Structures are given as structure tokens and as C-alpha cells.
C-alpha positions in Angstrom: -16.4 0.6 -9.7 -19.9 1.1 -10.9 -20.9 -0.1 -14.4 -20.9 3.3 -16.0 -17.6 4.2 -14.4 -16.2 1.0 -15.8 -16.6 2.3 -19.3 -14.5 5.3 -18.6 -11.4 3.1 -19.2 -11.9 3.2 -23.0 -12.6 7.0 -23.2 -9.0 8.1 -23.2 -8.6 6.3 -26.5 -12.1 6.7 -28.0 -12.5 10.4 -27.3 -9.4 11.8 -29.1 -9.7 9.2 -31.8 -13.3 10.2 -32.6 -12.6 14.0 -32.4 -9.4 13.7 -34.5 -11.3 11.7 -37.2 -14.3 14.2 -37.1 -12.0 17.2 -37.7 -10.4 15.7 -40.8 -13.2 16.7 -43.2 -13.5 20.2 -41.8 -11.9 22.8 -44.1 -8.6 24.2 -43.0 -10.0 27.7 -43.3 -12.1 26.9 -40.2 -9.0 26.5 -38.0 -10.7 28.3 -35.1 -13.4 25.7 -35.0 -10.8 22.9 -35.1 -8.8 24.6 -32.3 -12.0 24.9 -30.2 -12.8 21.2 -30.7 -9.3 20.0 -30.1 -8.9 22.1 -26.9 -12.3 21.0 -25.6 -11.3 17.3 -26.3 -8.0 17.7 -24.5 -9.4 19.5 -21.6 -12.1 16.8 -21.2 -9.3 14.2 -21.5 -7.3 15.8 -18.7 -10.3 15.9 -16.4 -11.0 12.2 -17.2 -7.4 11.3 -16.5 -7.6 12.9 -13.1 -10.8 10.9 -12.4 -9.1 7.7 -13.5 -6.1 8.4 -11.3 -8.4 8.8 -8.3 -10.0 5.5 -9.2 -6.7 3.7 -9.5 -5.4 5.2 -6.3 -8.5 4.2 -4.3 -8.2 0.5 -5.2 -5.4 -2.0 -4.8 -6.7 -4.1 -7.7 -6.2 -3.2 -11.4 -9.3 -2.2 -13.4 -9.7 -4.4 -16.5 -11.9 -3.5 -19.5 -12.6 -6.4 -21.8 -13.3 -5.3 -25.4 -15.9 -7.5 -27.0 -16.5 -9.0 -23.5 -13.8 -11.6 -24.2 -11.7 -12.4 -21.2 -7.9 -12.4 -21.2 -5.8 -13.9 -22.6 -8.2 -14.6 -25.5 -9.5 -11.1 -26.0 -8.2 -7.5 -26.0 -8.0 -6.0 -22.6 -7.3 -2.5 -21.3 -5.8 -2.4 -17.8 -5.8 0.6 -15.5 -3.4 0.6 -12.6 -1.5 3.3 -10.8 1.3 3.5 -13.3 -0.9 3.7 -16.4 -3.1 6.3 -14.7 0.0 8.3 -13.9 1.1 8.3 -17.5 -2.4 9.2 -18.7 -2.5 12.2 -16.5 1.0 13.3 -17.5 0.2 12.9 -21.2 -3.1 14.8 -21.1 -1.5 17.7 -19.0 1.3 18.1 -21.5 -1.1 17.9 -24.4 -3.3 20.6 -22.9 -0.4 22.9 -22.4 1.1 22.3 -25.9 -2.3 22.7 -27.7 -3.0 25.9 -25.8 0.4 27.2 -27.0 -0.2 26.2 -30.6 -3.4 28.2 -30.9 -1.5 31.5 -30.8 0.2 30.8 -34.2 1.7 27.4 -34.8 -1.4 25.5 -35.7 -1.6 27.6 -38.9 1.8 26.5 -40.1 0.4 23.4 -41.9 -2.6 21.3 -42.5 -4.5 18.9 -40.1 -2.5 19.9 -37.0 -5.3 19.3 -34.6 -6.4 16.0 -36.1 -2.8 14.7 -36.0 -2.5 16.0 -32.4 -5.6 14.1 -31.3 -4.5 10.9 -33.0 -1.1 11.2 -31.3 -2.8 11.4 -27.9 -5.0 8.4 -28.7 -2.0 6.3 -29.6 -0.2 7.4 -26.5 -3.1 6.6 -24.2 -3.7 3.2 -25.9 0.0 2.4 -25.4 -0.3 3.1 -21.7 -3.6 1.2 -21.2 -3.2 -1.9 -23.4 -2.6 -5.2 -21.7 -1.1 -7.2 -24.6 1.9 -6.7 -26.9 0.1 -6.9 -30.2 -2.3 -4.0 -29.4 0.7 -2.2 -28.0 2.1 -2.4 -31.5 -1.1 -1.1 -33.0 -1.2 1.9 -30.7 2.5 2.4 -31.0 2.1 2.7 -34.8 -0.9 5.1 -34.5 1.3 7.3 -32.3 4.2 7.1 -34.7 2.1 7.8 -37.8 0.7 11.0 -36.2 4.2 12.0 -35.0 5.5 11.8 -38.5 3.0 14.5 -39.7 3.5 16.6 -36.6 7.3 16.7 -36.9 7.0 17.7 -40.6 4.4 20.3 -39.6 5.6 23.7 -40.8 8.3 24.6 -43.3 12.1 24.7 -43.7 14.7 22.3 -45.1 16.1 21.4 -41.6 12.7 20.3 -40.4 12.0 18.2 -43.5 15.5 16.6 -43.3 15.1 15.8 -39.6 11.6 14.5 -40.3 12.6 12.1 -43.0 15.4 10.7 -40.8 12.9 10.4 -38.0 10.5 8.5 -40.2 13.2 6.1 -41.5 14.6 5.2 -38.0 11.1 4.6 -36.5 10.0 2.5 -39.5 13.1 0.3 -38.8 12.2 0.2 -35.1 8.6 -0.9 -36.0 10.0 -3.8 -38.1 12.0 -4.9 -35.1 8.9 -4.6 -33.0 7.0 -7.1 -35.2 9.9 -9.5 -35.3 10.2 -9.5 -31.5 6.4 -10.0 -31.0 6.4 -12.9 -33.5 9.2 -14.7 -31.7 7.5 -14.3 -28.3 4.2 -15.5 -29.7 5.8 -18.5 -31.4 7.4 -19.6 -28.2 4.5 -19.0 -25.8 1.3 -18.9 -27.8 0.2 -15.7 -26.1 0.9 -12.0 -26.2 -1.1 -10.9 -23.1 1.5 -9.5 -20.7 -0.2 -10.9 -17.6 -0.4 -14.4 -19.3 3.3 -14.1 -20.3 4.3 -13.4 -16.7 2.7 -16.7 -15.5 4.0 -18.9 -18.4 7.6 -17.8 -18.7 9.0 -19.7 -15.7 7.4 -23.0 -16.9 8.8 -22.9 -20.4 11.4 -25.3 -21.7 15.0 -24.0 -22.0 14.6 -23.7 -25.8 11.4 -21.8 -25.7 12.7 -19.6 -22.9 15.7 -18.7 -25.0 13.4 -17.9 -27.9 11.4 -15.5 -25.6 14.6 -13.8 -24.5 15.7 -13.3 -28.1 12.3 -11.9 -29.0 12.4 -9.6 -25.9 15.8 -8.5 -26.9 14.7 -7.5 -30.3 11.6 -5.9 -28.9 13.7 -4.0 -26.4 15.9 -2.5 -29.2 12.7 -1.1 -30.8 11.7 0.6 -27.5 15.3 1.7 -26.7 15.3 3.5 -30.0 12.2 5.4 -28.9 13.6 6.0 -25.4 16.8 7.4 -26.9 19.4 5.1 -25.3 22.9 5.7 -26.6 24.0 4.7 -29.3 20.5 4.4 -30.6 19.8 8.1 -29.9 21.7 9.7 -32.8 18.4 10.9 -34.4 16.8 12.5 -31.4 18.7 15.8 -30.8 18.2 16.9 -34.4 14.6 15.8 -34.7 13.5 17.3 -31.4 15.3 20.6 -31.9 13.8 20.9 -35.4 10.2 20.4 -34.4 7.9 23.3 -33.7 7.6 24.3 -30.0 4.2 22.7 -29.2 5.3 19.5 -31.0 8.6 19.3 -29.3 6.9 19.8 -25.9 4.5 16.9 -26.4 7.3 14.8 -27.9 8.9 15.1 -24.4 6.6 12.3 -23.3 7.1 10.1 -26.4 10.5 9.0 -25.1 8.7 8.0 -21.9 6.6 5.4 -23.9 9.8 3.4 -24.3 10.7 3.8 -20.6 7.1 2.8 -19.6 7.1 -0.4 -21.6 10.6 -1.4 -20.5 9.7 -0.8 -16.9 6.4 -2.7 -17.2 8.0 -5.7 -18.9 11.1 -5.8 -16.7 9.0 -6.0 -13.5 6.0 -7.9 -14.8 7.4 -10.5 -17.3 11.0 -10.7 -16.2 10.5 -10.1 -12.5 11.3 -12.3 -9.6 8.8 -15.0 -10.7 10.4 -15.4 -14.1 12.7 -18.2 -13.0 15.9 -18.4 -15.0 14.9 -15.3 -17.0 14.5 -13.1 -13.9 16.4 -9.8 -14.4 16.8 -10.3 -18.1 18.3 -7.3 -19.9 19.2 -5.4 -16.7 23.0 -5.3 -17.4 22.3 -3.8 -20.9 19.9 -1.2 -19.4 22.4 -0.2 -16.8 25.4 0.1 -19.2 23.3 1.9 -21.8 21.7 4.2 -19.3 25.1 5.2 -17.8 26.5 5.9 -21.3 23.4 7.8 -22.2 23.7 10.1 -19.2 27.4 10.7 -20.1 26.6 11.4 -23.8 23.7 13.7 -22.9 25.7 15.6 -20.4 28.5 16.2 -23.0 25.9 17.2 -25.5 24.4 19.7 -23.0 27.8 21.3 -22.4 28.6 21.4 -26.1 25.2 22.9 -27.2 25.2 26.6 -28.2 21.6 26.6 -29.4 18.9 26.2 -26.7 16.9 23.8 -28.8 19.7 21.3 -28.9 20.4 21.9 -25.2 16.8 20.9 -24.5 17.1 17.8 -26.8 20.2 16.6 -25.0 18.4 17.1 -21.7 15.9 14.6 -22.9 18.7 12.1 -23.3 20.0 12.8 -19.8 16.4 12.2 -18.5 16.1 8.9 -20.4 19.6 7.7 -19.3 18.8 8.4 -15.7 15.6 6.3 -15.8 17.1 3.5 -17.8 20.1 3.2 -15.5 17.7 3.3 -12.4 15.8 0.3 -13.9 19.0 -1.5 -14.8 20.4 -1.2 -11.3 17.6 -3.4 -10.1 17.0 -1.8 -6.7 13.2 -1.9 -5.9 13.7 1.0 -3.5 14.7 3.3 -6.4 11.5 2.8 -8.5 9.4 5.4 -6.6 12.1 8.1 -6.9 12.5 7.2 -10.6 8.8 7.7 -11.2 8.9 11.1 -9.5 11.9 12.0 -11.6 10.0 10.9 -14.8 7.1 13.3 -14.1 9.3 16.2 -13.0 11.8 16.0 -15.9 9.1 15.6 -18.5 7.2 18.6 -17.3 10.4 20.7 -17.1 11.7 19.8 -20.6 8.3 20.4 -22.1 8.1 23.9 -20.5 11.7 24.6 -21.7 10.8 23.7 -25.3 7.9 26.1 -25.2 10.0 28.8 -23.6 12.8 28.6 -26.1 10.8 30.0 -29.0 9.5 32.9 -26.9 13.0 33.8 -25.8 14.5 33.5 -29.3 11.7 35.2 -31.1 12.9 38.1 -33.2 16.6 37.4 -32.7 19.1 37.6 -35.5 20.1 34.2 -36.9 23.8 35.0 -36.5 23.5 36.4 -32.9 24.6 33.2 -31.2 27.7 32.9 -33.5 28.6 36.5 -32.9 28.1 36.1 -29.1 30.4 33.0 -29.1 33.0 34.9 -31.0 32.9 37.8 -28.6 33.1 35.4 -25.7 36.2 33.8 -27.1 38.1 36.8 -28.5 36.6 39.7 -26.7 35.0 42.9 -28.1 37.5 45.5 -29.1 34.8 48.3 -28.8 33.4 47.2 -25.5 34.8 50.2 -23.7 33.8 52.8 -26.3 30.2 53.0 -25.2 28.8 52.6 -21.7 25.3 51.5 -21.0 23.1 53.7 -18.8 23.4 52.4 -15.2 20.2 51.1 -13.7 18.4 50.6 -17.0 15.1 48.9 -16.4 14.5 45.4 -17.6 11.3 45.2 -19.8 8.5 43.3 -18.1 8.3 40.6 -20.8 12.0 39.8 -20.5 11.7 39.7 -16.7 8.9 37.1 -16.9 10.8 35.1 -19.5 14.0 35.3 -17.4 12.1 34.1 -14.3 10.8 31.1 -16.3 14.2 30.4 -17.6 15.7 30.5 -14.1 13.1 28.0 -12.9 13.9 25.7 -15.9 17.6 26.0 -15.0 17.0 25.0 -11.4 14.8 22.1 -12.4 17.2 20.7 -15.1 20.2 21.0 -12.8 18.4 19.4 -9.9 19.0 22.2 -7.4 16.9 22.8 -4.3 14.2 23.5 -3.5 12.3 22.5 -6.6 11.1 19.1 -7.8 14.3 18.3 -9.8 16.2 18.2 -6.5 13.5 16.2 -4.7 13.4 13.6 -7.5 17.2 13.1 -7.5 17.2 13.0 -3.7 14.4 10.4 -3.8 16.4 8.2 -6.3 19.6 8.5 -4.2 17.6 7.9 -1.0 16.3 4.7 -2.4 19.7 3.7 -3.6 21.3 4.2 -0.2 18.3 2.9 1.8 17.5 6.3 3.4 13.7 5.7 3.1 13.8 3.2 6.0 11.4 0.9 4.1 14.1 -1.8 3.8 17.7 -2.5 4.9 20.3 -0.5 3.1 21.6 -2.4 0.1 25.2 -3.1 -0.6 26.6 -0.3 -2.7 28.5 -1.5 -5.8 30.8 0.2 -8.2 27.9 0.6 -10.7 25.9 2.3 -8.0 28.7 4.8 -7.3 29.1 5.4 -11.1 25.4 6.2 -11.3 25.6 8.6 -8.4 28.6 10.3 -10.0 27.0 10.7 -13.4 23.8 12.0 -11.8 25.7 14.7 -10.0 27.9 15.5 -13.0 24.9 15.7 -15.4 23.3 18.2 -13.0 26.5 20.3 -13.0 26.6 20.2 -16.8 23.1 21.4 -17.0 23.8 24.3 -14.5 26.9 25.4 -16.5 25.1 25.3 -19.8 22.0 27.1 -18.6 24.1 29.7 -16.9 26.1 30.3 -20.1 23.0 30.6 -22.3 21.1 32.7 -19.7 23.9 35.2 -19.3 24.2 35.5 -23.1 20.5 35.8 -23.6 19.3 38.0 -20.7 22.3 39.7 -19.2 24.8 40.5 -21.9 22.6 40.2 -25.0 23.9 42.0 -28.1 20.3 42.6 -29.2 17.8 45.0 -27.6 14.7 43.5 -29.2 11.9 42.6 -26.7 9.9 39.7 -28.1 6.2 40.1 -28.5 4.6 37.5 -26.3 0.8 37.0 -25.8 -0.8 35.6 -22.7 -1.9 32.4 -24.4 1.7 31.6 -25.1 3.3 32.3 -21.7 0.4 30.8 -19.7 1.2 27.1 -20.7 4.9 27.6 -19.7 3.9 29.1 -16.4 1.4 26.3 -15.8 3.9 23.6 -16.4 6.5 25.2 -14.2 3.7 25.7 -11.5 3.1 22.0 -11.7 6.8 21.4 -10.9 6.5 23.8 -7.9 3.3 21.8 -6.9 5.4 18.6 -7.0 7.9 20.3 -4.7 5.3 21.5 -2.2 3.3 18.3 -2.2 6.3 15.9 -2.4 5.2 13.8 0.6 1.8 12.8 -0.7 3.0 12.5 -4.3 5.9 10.2 -3.2 3.3 8.2 -1.3 1.5 7.6 -4.6 4.8 6.8 -6.3 5.7 4.3 -3.6 2.3 2.6 -3.8 2.8 2.4 -7.6 6.3 0.9 -7.2 4.9 -1.6 -4.7 2.2 -2.7 -7.2 4.8 -3.1 -9.9 6.9 -5.3 -7.6 3.8 -7.6 -7.3 3.4 -9.1 -10.8 1.4 -12.0 -9.4 -1.3 -9.7 -8.2 -1.4 -7.9 -11.6 -1.7 -11.2 -13.5 -4.4 -12.5 -11.1 -6.5 -9.3 -11.5 -6.3 -9.4 -15.3 -6.8 -13.1 -15.9 -9.6 -13.5 -13.4 -11.6 -10.4 -14.3 -15.2 -11.5 -14.8 -17.0 -10.9 -18.0 -19.8 -8.3 -18.1 -23.1 -9.9 -17.0 -21.4 -13.1 -16.2 
């Protein structure tokens, strides 16, 4: 990497941070200017993320950026590898779609929307790029502080109530984060993740136990954000109450917890961790399986589409946590593919919900459920005209809804099916990369819940789709502008692209998984990175 390209590593943090800060003094009456600046920043960030992904995929070594030119583990380092580049690209793509959608109307619902949005992106990107736990806490708090304002963006008592609960639970999680980091630093004298991976096996039993206690406390903080049951009680209400563009970008917030857990599980508590190897995997497995079951029940029980999408987030998180907890290296590539596909799908669904429900009567769902349960006494009194045309807007929304249903249920031929097939293929050793592992009862439980959760999503989406598009008791066609439906279509097109290019993309995911399974190589690249000019 040339010298100027080396400095690209800090731009995913610096660019949204600078733009977000510059927009704060601008008067709210100039929202059009703010929208232009925010969109330009996010678009530039997406292009930059694609460039960084190409850089990461072209080199086996991790790219290390030393802030202040201090080497690790003494200074702050940013580390770009295949996994962090993947998360940067996913975040910027979702942010671009959500911000485009917000320009139509939602950015005017409150103050400083675009500034908070840029600060949220800066916190997310910093969390994915940082190489030490303390700065992970800094970026994590930046992300949370911006998310507080974004969740409260708009009006309504339900949104305020859900926002206050969200603030309280995340402040508690942040306190646990600090406690866990303090325990780890007290036992090891370092918070650099690469340095931790080299020191853990050589610690005394007492210090090693202290590290495990700190990691357990730290894990609780990230499992709250990831939405693992029973720590997920806040998530369905908060996500369903958020405005559509905020809920869409929040789909990647749960993946921050998944990312950190995956990173620490394979880097710090991997095969080279001695007696601490595999620490926490039984908890992740049990919690992930219970989260899938809880999310599937919630999906079936949800009458409102917003809560259905929120419980789908829990199913996605549970699927990934259980895949990490099973401890099969061959499943990691499929899990990463599923992470991307499910995040794009849920974000598109959150944006689509408001378009579908726009203009509907608040009591329509209740009335529809009553008619479904008890029938309609007057249903034979008036017959609809046979062959009535479906309005073009409803046809487009219905097509997008069908694609979301196929993706959430994991039905072929879209990326939801490819992702689940890749996970199960890794579990049963169908990839041919290694000998088929012995299948345990936990593996079969995971397979069963993966299939049942897909069935639950299919039933719930069919029920909601029939009620909304086929037997709707309302004849109102929502007014949808191009700038609102385009982000939904782009996100769904990205899922179709994943399906069509599954081979090359799975190759990237497999290379990412292979690099994650080589913690010694990551640690060597970070700790031996030369100083600039030295």
C-alpha cells in the first residue's frame, strides 16, 4: 500500500465525524443543505469502503494505521482486515439507503438528524476498525450517544417511552463494558487485542481467571447490544418505535455486538489461548438457540409489521450467536454471508413497512384480526368486480414485500436460502474443505431451529401479506415518491446480487474466515507494523 493510500484507513472515521460536527451550527431551516452534505459524505464513504475492501482482499496481511506514530501495543492502532472491511462496506451501504429515504420527509421530524446520523456512522466505523478494547469503548459510546438522539427523533409517546428504556439499558451495558475492560487491563496490563492474544496463554491461573471474569462481564455488554435472550427484552419495542430510516440503520447496530464477540472469540480465546480456548462458547450456543426460538415465537405472534421485523432481528442475531457457539470453523464463512444477507433484508423491510402502512386506519389491523377470527357477516352482501386492476404502486410494494418474505424465510433462489445452505453445508462438511465433523445433539437442535424459524417467518409474512395486499379492508393507495422506493429496491437488488454472485462472494467469506482462524498472523501483523519513516 502506498503512503497516501495508507491514510485512507482513518477516513471512515474522520470524514463522517468532521461533516457531522460541521453541520451542527447550520440552522435547521437549511435542512436541504444539511441533506446534501450528509448524502455527499455517505456516498463518499461508501466509495471509500469499496476501495478499502479491495485493498483488504488483495493482501493477506492486515493494514495497520498507527495514530501518533506510536506502535502497538503502546499506541492507538486502527486495523483493516477482510472482516472489518466487510463491515465498513455493509454499514456505509445501509447508511446510504437510509439517508436517501429520510430526505423525502423524515429528516424534518426533529432537529440535528443529519449530524446525529453522521456521528452514528463514525462510531460504527471506529468500532469495526479499532484494534484495542479501550478505543472500542470510545467508539461504542459515540455510536450509542448518537443512537439515543436518533431513536427519540420525531414525536409520539410510544417513541419517547421506548427511547428512554433504550437509553437506560444501554447506559447499564456501558457500565458493564468499563468494568470488564478494567478487569482485563488489571490482569494483563494491555488492552490491545493482538497483544492480549499473545499473552493470555502465559498468564498465571489467577490472572487468567480474572481475564475470563472481565471477558464475561464485557460479553454481557455486547450480548445486550446483539439482542441475545433474555437480554433482548428492550429490542422489539425500541426498533418498532423508531422512524423507518433509523430502524433500517439500527439493523446493523446489533451486528456490532456480533462482530466484537466473533473477533474476540477467535482472536483472544482461539486455539492459542491455552486453558481459556473456547471460553464462553457454551453460553453463546445456549443463548443463541434460545434467541432463535424466542424470535420465531415473536414473529408468529406479531400482528404489526414493525414488531415482526424487530423479532426478525432477534432471529438473525440468534442464528449468528449459535453458529459462533457451536465452534465449527467451517460454519464461519456461511455465517458471514448470512450476516450480510439478513441485515440488508431487515433494513429493506423496515423501510418498506412505512410505505405499505402509509395512510392506513390505526384500527385496521385489529378489525382485520377480528374478521379473520369471527368472519364477516356481510361478506356475501357485496361482490367485488372480477378482474379489478391492482394499482401500480401497490404492485411494486407487493413485489418488494414478496422478496422480503422469501429472504426472511430463507426460500430459494435468493440469498437467504444460499446463506442458510452455506451454514448447514459447513456444519455437515459439504464444502469438502475438511472432513465432515461429528454431528452432536446441539448441532441437530440448531438445524431444527433454523428450519422452524424460516417456517415461522413464511407463515407470518404470508398472513400479513394476504391481509395487506390481497384482502385489505381499505382501498387507499399510499402516495410513494421515487426517492422512497428506490432505497428499498436497491437493498433488495443487493440481496439478488448476493444470490447471483454467491460463488465469488463465498470465496471472499471463506478467505475472511481463514484469516480469523489464524490469530497468530493477525497479532504478528499488528505488533510488528513499522512506524512511519522508521
